[in-house]
C-alpha positions, 0 to 999 in steps of 0.5 A: 445596500438599500438599493440592493434590497429594493432591487431584490424585492422587485425581482421577487415581486415579478416572480410572485405576479408570474405565479399568480397570473399562471394560476389565474388569480387576481390580486390586490395589496391593501395598504393603510394605516391602523384603524383606517378599516382595512380588515372590515373592507376586505371582509366586505369585498371578499364576501361579495366576491364569493357570492359570485362563486369565485374562491377568495383567500387572504394573507393577513400581515401584522408585526405580531398577533393574529387578530385580523387573521381570526376575523377573516377566518370567522367571516368564512374566509380562507386566510394565512398569517404573517408576523413580520417581527420588527418589520413595518411591511410586508415584502415579496419574499414573505409572500412567496414563502406564504405561497408555499404553505397555502392551497391556492388551487381554485382560488380567484381573488387573493387580498393581501392585507399589508401592515398597518402604516402609510410609509414603509409599505410604498417601497415594497411592491408584492407582485399584486395586480392592484395596490390600494391605499386605504385612509379614513376620515378618523385621521384627519384631512392632511393625510394625502399631503403628509404621505404622498409617496404611498398614494403615488405608488397605489393605483386605487386610493379609498377614503373610508368611514365618510359617514363619520366625516361631519362628526369628526370635523373633516373636510372631505373636499379638501382631501379630494382636492389634495389627492387630485393635485397628486394624481390628476384624473384619478378617482379617490373612492369615498366609502363607508363599510358600515353602510355600504357607500361606495363599495360597489364601485370599489369592487368594480375598480378591482376588476370584479363585476 
C-alpha cells in the first residue's frame, strides 16, 4: 500500500513538473519545522524576485487555518491556501488540484510552503525544480543528525536565525559539520531573515540573479 502511494505521488510529481516547465515557471518546495522562519524567508525572497520584474505566486500548506496565506497576501504576493486536515505534508495531488484554482499565467516563480515538520514531507516530492529545507538555531544543534532523510532529499539546506545563535548557546560549526558529513561538498546556507545575512546567496541558489 505504502509503495503504491509513493509511486502514484512520484507519477503526479512528474506531471506537475512538466506543467510548470511548459509554462516557464521555476519552483521550490520549502520544507522545515514550525518556527524555522519559512514564511518570513519566502516573503523576503519573493519580494526580491518581484523587484526583478518576475511575477511570484505562493502555495501555503498548513494542517488548518490560513495565517501564512494571510501573511503572503498582506505582503502583496499572490497566494493559494491548502489545508491538509490530518495529513502532515503536502502531496502532488494537492498541488495539481491547486493549479486548477490558480491563475498561473505570467508567473515566473512559484514557492510552495510545505506543512511544518521535518519528517513527512521528505517522502513526497511535489514536482518542483528545487527542494529546500529550513531549520533554525532555535531548534538546537542536533537537527541534521535527528532528521537525515529530509536533508538527503533536499538539494538546498538553510540554517536560519543565525543572529540568535550566541543567545541560544548553539554551536553553528557543529551543525555545519553534521551536514558536511551527510552531504559532502554541499553548502549549508547560513541566513538571518531579520538582518538579511545570506539571503543574496540563497537567492542565487534558487536560480535567481
